[in-house]
C-alpha positions as CSV (number, residue, x, y, z in Angstrom):
1,M,13.0,7.7,-12.4
2,L,11.0,10.2,-10.8
3,G,7.9,12.2,-12.6
4,R,7.2,15.7,-12.8
5,C,3.6,17.3,-12.3
6,Q,3.3,21.0,-13.3
7,E,0.2,21.0,-11.0
8,P,-0.6,20.1,-7.9
9,L,-1.7,16.6,-7.5
10,S,-4.4,17.0,-6.2
11,S,-5.5,19.2,-9.2
12,G,-3.7,16.7,-11.6
13,Y,-5.4,13.7,-10.3
14,D,-9.3,13.1,-9.6
15,L,-8.6,9.9,-7.1
16,A,-6.3,9.0,-4.3
17,M,-6.0,5.7,-3.3
18,L,-4.5,6.1,0.2
19,D,-2.9,3.7,2.5
20,L,-3.8,3.9,6.0
21,D,-1.2,2.7,8.3
22,G,2.0,4.7,8.0
23,V,0.3,7.0,5.3
24,V,-2.6,8.7,7.5
25,Y,-2.3,7.4,11.3
26,I,0.8,5.2,12.8
27,G,-1.3,2.8,15.2
28,A,-4.2,4.7,17.4
29,D,-2.3,8.4,16.5
30,A,-2.5,10.5,13.2
31,V,0.7,11.0,10.9
32,P,1.1,14.9,12.0
33,G,-0.8,17.0,9.7
34,A,-2.7,14.4,7.6
35,A,-6.2,15.5,7.9
36,E,-5.6,19.0,7.3
37,H,-3.4,17.6,4.1
38,L,-6.4,15.5,3.0
39,A,-9.2,18.1,3.9
40,S,-6.7,20.6,1.2
41,A,-6.6,18.1,-1.3
42,R,-10.7,17.1,-1.1
43,A,-11.1,20.9,-1.8
44,D,-9.2,20.8,-4.6
45,G,-11.9,18.3,-5.7
46,M,-10.0,15.0,-5.6
47,R,-11.9,12.3,-4.2
48,L,-10.5,10.1,-1.6
49,A,-10.4,6.5,-0.8
50,F,-9.0,4.7,2.0
51,I,-7.5,1.1,0.9
52,T,-5.7,-1.4,3.5
53,N,-4.5,-5.1,3.1
54,N,-6.5,-5.8,6.3
55,A,-8.9,-7.9,5.8
56,S,-9.5,-8.1,9.3
57,R,-12.0,-5.1,10.0
58,T,-15.0,-3.5,8.6
59,P,-14.9,-0.6,6.6
60,E,-17.4,1.2,9.2
61,A,-14.7,0.3,11.6
62,V,-12.2,1.6,9.7
63,A,-14.1,4.9,9.0
64,T,-15.1,5.5,12.5
65,H,-11.5,5.3,13.2
66,L,-10.6,8.4,10.8
67,R,-13.3,10.0,12.1
68,E,-11.9,10.4,15.5
69,L,-8.7,11.3,13.9
70,G,-10.1,13.9,12.3
71,V,-10.6,12.6,8.7
72,E,-14.1,12.9,7.1
73,A,-14.7,9.4,6.1
74,G,-17.7,6.8,5.5
75,A,-17.8,3.6,4.8
76,A,-18.1,4.1,1.5
77,D,-15.0,5.4,1.2
78,V,-13.5,2.3,2.7
79,V,-11.8,-0.3,0.5
80,T,-10.6,-3.5,1.9
81,S,-8.8,-6.4,0.4
82,A,-11.4,-8.7,1.6
83,Q,-13.8,-6.8,-0.6
84,A,-11.4,-7.3,-3.6
85,A,-11.3,-11.0,-2.7
86,A,-15.1,-11.0,-2.6
87,R,-15.3,-9.5,-6.1
88,L,-12.7,-12.2,-7.3
89,L,-14.9,-15.1,-5.9
90,S,-18.6,-13.4,-6.8
91,E,-17.1,-13.1,-10.2
92,R,-16.0,-16.9,-10.6
93,F,-18.5,-18.5,-8.8
94,G,-21.9,-16.1,-8.8
95,A,-24.5,-15.3,-6.0
96,G,-24.6,-17.4,-3.4
97,A,-21.6,-19.3,-3.6
98,R,-20.8,-21.1,-0.5
99,V,-16.9,-19.8,0.2
100,V,-15.7,-20.7,3.7
101,C,-14.5,-17.8,5.9
102,L,-11.0,-18.2,7.4
103,G,-10.5,-15.1,8.7
104,A,-12.4,-12.3,11.2
105,D,-15.2,-10.0,11.0
106,G,-14.1,-8.0,7.6
107,L,-13.8,-10.6,5.8
108,R,-17.1,-12.0,6.8
109,E,-19.4,-9.0,6.2
110,A,-17.2,-8.5,2.5
111,L,-18.4,-12.0,1.3
112,S,-22.3,-11.3,2.4
113,E,-21.9,-7.9,0.9
114,A,-21.0,-9.6,-2.9
115,G,-24.1,-12.0,-2.5
116,L,-21.9,-14.9,-1.4
117,T,-22.6,-17.3,1.7
118,P,-20.2,-16.9,4.0
119,V,-19.7,-20.7,5.6
120,A,-17.5,-22.7,8.6
121,P,-14.5,-24.7,7.7
122,A,-16.2,-28.2,7.5
123,D,-18.8,-26.8,5.6
124,E,-19.8,-28.1,1.8
125,A,-18.2,-25.2,-0.2
126,V,-17.4,-23.9,-3.7
127,A,-13.8,-21.9,-2.5
128,V,-12.1,-20.4,0.8
129,A,-11.2,-17.0,1.3
130,T,-8.6,-16.4,4.3
131,G,-7.5,-12.8,6.1
132,Y,-5.8,-12.0,9.1
133,G,-7.8,-13.0,12.1
134,P,-6.5,-13.0,15.5
135,D,-8.9,-15.5,17.2
136,V,-9.1,-18.1,14.3
137,L,-8.2,-21.6,15.8
138,W,-5.6,-23.8,14.5
139,S,-8.5,-26.3,14.3
140,D,-10.0,-24.2,11.5
141,I,-6.4,-23.8,10.1
142,M,-6.0,-27.6,10.3
143,R,-9.4,-28.3,8.4
144,V,-9.1,-25.6,5.6
145,A,-5.4,-27.0,4.8
146,V,-6.6,-30.1,3.9
147,R,-9.4,-28.9,2.1
148,V,-6.8,-26.7,-0.3
149,R,-4.3,-29.6,-0.4
150,D,-7.8,-31.5,-1.8
151,G,-8.4,-29.3,-4.4
152,L,-10.3,-26.7,-2.9
153,P,-10.1,-23.0,-4.5
154,W,-8.4,-20.6,-2.2
155,V,-8.2,-16.6,-2.6
156,A,-6.1,-15.1,0.1
157,S,-6.6,-11.4,1.1
158,N,-3.2,-10.4,1.5
159,T,0.1,-12.0,2.0
160,D,1.8,-9.2,4.4
161,A,4.5,-10.6,6.7
162,T,4.1,-8.4,9.2
163,F,1.1,-6.8,11.4
164,P,1.0,-3.7,13.3
165,A,-0.5,-4.8,16.6
166,A,-0.7,-2.2,19.8
167,F,2.6,-4.6,21.7
168,G,4.5,-4.4,18.4
169,V,5.1,-5.4,14.9
170,A,3.5,-9.1,14.6
171,P,3.3,-12.1,12.2
172,G,0.5,-10.8,9.6
173,H,-1.8,-12.8,7.8
174,G,1.5,-13.9,4.9
175,V,2.7,-16.0,7.4
176,Q,-0.5,-17.9,7.6
177,V,-0.5,-17.4,3.6
178,D,3.0,-19.5,3.8
179,M,1.9,-22.2,6.0
180,L,-0.6,-23.4,4.0
181,R,1.1,-23.0,0.8
182,R,4.1,-24.9,2.4
183,F,1.5,-27.8,3.4
184,T,-0.4,-27.8,0.5
185,G,1.8,-27.2,-2.5
186,V,-0.7,-24.4,-3.8
187,D,-0.3,-20.7,-4.6
188,P,-3.2,-18.6,-3.6
189,V,-5.2,-15.7,-6.4
190,V,-4.0,-12.9,-3.9
191,A,-6.4,-9.7,-3.5
192,G,-4.5,-7.0,-1.9
193,K,-1.8,-5.4,-3.0
194,P,0.8,-5.8,-4.5
195,E,-1.1,-7.7,-7.0
196,S,-4.0,-5.7,-8.9
197,P,-7.1,-6.5,-7.3
198,L,-7.5,-4.2,-4.6
199,L,-6.8,-1.3,-6.9
200,D,-9.0,-2.1,-9.2
201,E,-12.1,-2.5,-7.0
202,T,-11.3,0.9,-5.1
203,V,-11.5,2.3,-8.8
204,R,-14.4,0.5,-9.7
205,R,-16.5,1.7,-6.5
206,M,-14.9,5.2,-6.4
207,G,-15.0,6.4,-10.1
208,G,-11.7,8.2,-11.4
209,S,-10.0,8.9,-14.9
210,R,-6.5,9.5,-13.1
211,P,-6.2,7.5,-10.0
212,L,-2.9,8.2,-7.7
213,M,-1.6,5.5,-5.4
214,V,-0.4,6.8,-2.0
215,G,1.3,4.7,0.3
216,D,4.6,4.6,2.4
217,R,5.3,0.8,1.7
218,L,8.1,0.3,-1.8
219,D,7.0,-3.3,-1.6
220,T,3.2,-3.3,-1.3
221,D,1.6,0.3,-2.0
222,I,4.1,1.5,-4.9
223,E,4.8,-1.9,-6.7
224,G,0.8,-2.4,-6.1
225,G,0.6,0.9,-8.1
226,R,2.8,0.2,-10.7
227,R,1.5,-3.2,-11.0
228,A,-2.2,-1.5,-11.5
229,G,-0.6,0.9,-14.3
230,V,-1.5,4.1,-12.2
231,D,0.9,6.9,-11.0
232,S,2.1,6.6,-7.1
233,L,3.2,9.0,-4.4
234,L,5.6,7.3,-1.8
235,V,5.4,9.5,1.5
236,L,8.3,8.8,4.1
237,T,5.7,9.2,7.3
238,G,6.2,5.5,7.5
239,V,8.0,2.5,6.8
240,T,10.2,3.1,4.0
241,G,13.5,5.1,5.4
242,L,16.7,7.0,3.3
243,P,18.1,3.1,3.4
244,E,14.8,1.4,1.9
245,L,14.7,4.2,-0.7
246,V,18.1,3.8,-2.1
247,A,18.2,0.5,-2.8
248,A,14.6,0.1,-4.2
249,R,14.1,-1.7,-6.7
250,A,12.8,-0.5,-10.4
251,E,9.5,-2.2,-10.1
252,E,9.2,-0.4,-6.0
253,R,9.9,3.0,-7.3
254,P,7.6,5.3,-6.9
255,T,6.3,8.8,-9.6
256,Y,6.2,10.8,-7.1
257,L,8.4,11.3,-3.5
258,A,7.1,13.7,-0.6
259,A,7.9,14.0,2.9
260,D,4.5,13.6,3.9
261,L,1.2,14.3,2.7
262,S,1.3,17.7,2.3
263,G,3.0,16.1,-1.0
264,L,-0.6,15.9,-2.6
265,G,-0.8,19.9,-2.9
266,E,2.3,20.3,-4.3
267,A,3.8,20.4,-8.2
268,H,6.4,18.0,-8.4
269,E,9.5,18.7,-10.2
270,A,12.2,15.8,-11.1
271,P,15.9,16.5,-10.8
272,Q,18.0,17.0,-13.5
273,T,21.6,15.7,-14.1
274,E,24.4,18.4,-14.5
275,D,27.6,16.8,-14.9
276,G,27.1,13.7,-14.0
277,R,25.3,15.1,-10.5
278,W,21.9,15.4,-9.9
279,V,20.0,19.0,-9.2
280,L,17.0,19.9,-7.6
281,G,16.2,23.3,-5.9
282,G,19.6,24.0,-4.9
283,W,20.8,20.6,-3.6
284,S,23.1,18.6,-5.8
285,A,23.3,14.5,-5.6
286,G,25.6,11.9,-6.7
287,V,27.4,8.7,-6.4
288,D,31.2,8.3,-6.3
289,E,32.9,5.1,-5.9
290,D,29.5,3.6,-4.9
291,R,29.0,6.3,-1.7
292,L,26.7,8.6,-2.2
293,T,27.0,12.4,-1.8
294,I,24.4,15.4,-1.4
295,T,26.2,19.6,-1.0
296,G,23.5,22.6,-1.1
297,D,20.3,23.4,0.4
298,G,16.5,24.1,-0.2
299,A,13.4,22.3,0.6
300,A,13.2,18.3,2.1
301,G,11.2,17.0,-0.5
302,D,13.9,18.1,-3.2
303,W,16.3,16.8,-1.1
304,W,15.7,13.1,-1.0
305,R,14.0,13.5,-5.0
306,A,17.8,14.2,-5.7
307,V,19.1,11.7,-3.6
308,A,16.9,8.6,-4.7
309,S,17.2,9.9,-8.4
310,A,20.8,9.8,-8.0
311,A,21.1,6.4,-6.2
312,W,19.0,4.6,-8.8
313,A,20.4,6.1,-11.4
314,H,23.9,4.5,-10.4
315,V,22.6,1.2,-9.7
316,D,20.8,0.9,-12.8
317,R,24.5,1.4,-14.1
318,G,25.9,-1.5,-12.6
319,G,26.8,-0.2,-9.2
320,A,26.6,-1.3,-5.6
321,V,23.2,0.4,-3.8
322,P,25.6,3.5,-2.2
323,D,27.1,3.7,0.4
324,L,25.1,6.0,3.1
325,A,28.1,6.5,5.2
326,G,27.5,10.5,7.0
327,V,24.4,11.2,4.8
328,T,21.4,11.2,7.2
329,G,19.0,13.2,5.9
330,P,17.8,16.8,5.0
331,P,18.0,19.3,7.5
332,A,15.5,20.4,9.8
333,R,13.5,23.4,8.3
């Protein structure tokens, strides 16, 4: 169930690990208010790390995009799944190890930064690293597939099934991983969310004794935070809406919930039960005969928290995911 923080999250936590797409920006555009909310959190003393499962772009390219959107960021503030993958490989094989790079510039740069030697798919190597790359050749994928099947160790940057392209939601690196897995019978070591190496790498680079994962996806950001043993804030500016929220599995449920990044600057109260319903800030939510109902008035954030708590409690008691007929979201303010 949801947690409680009596002070603003930007004071109670010393590092925010921020997912990017759906949290800070959506495609080429900033999420409304994101730059201002992040500047306020930084002014409160919170360090900001921008983390991404996308292994194709370099940290400097990501930081440049953020600055164009009004968000203060340098390359050192960005941590990618490619860097987490390179860390795993360097720890296992040591400096100078030759690693096949099946991906884009972001993966190649990360391998070099870690002291490894990126090589082509046909070259002598001790392992292979794969990541999203729109220009990866089918002939290279075939050669890597055969080498992995024959025993070459494999680290995948991430297993995201989709990728937000300019022309729509497109197949992500996870589709390639699934194909290689089926052909080779081998499961890769995965560096990106929801696995913990990316978050571990972020804390290692940025410091912080009390980090907070901030994301919009339940199955990568929030589950990744739980696997890494850190608290999390779910924001509702990306892919998670009401149907996904009420159906969240236990391992996908965040510590905190907010409409957007303004939640970093707020204290968070958790809903309480009264007469079988979940109440918070003027709202009262419950599930009757598998149907969710909510009454009252108040802040939008409290609406979401009450609804989530009522739905999760009902499911945990053995009920079905609640029917949302007639429930459309909090009133506009």
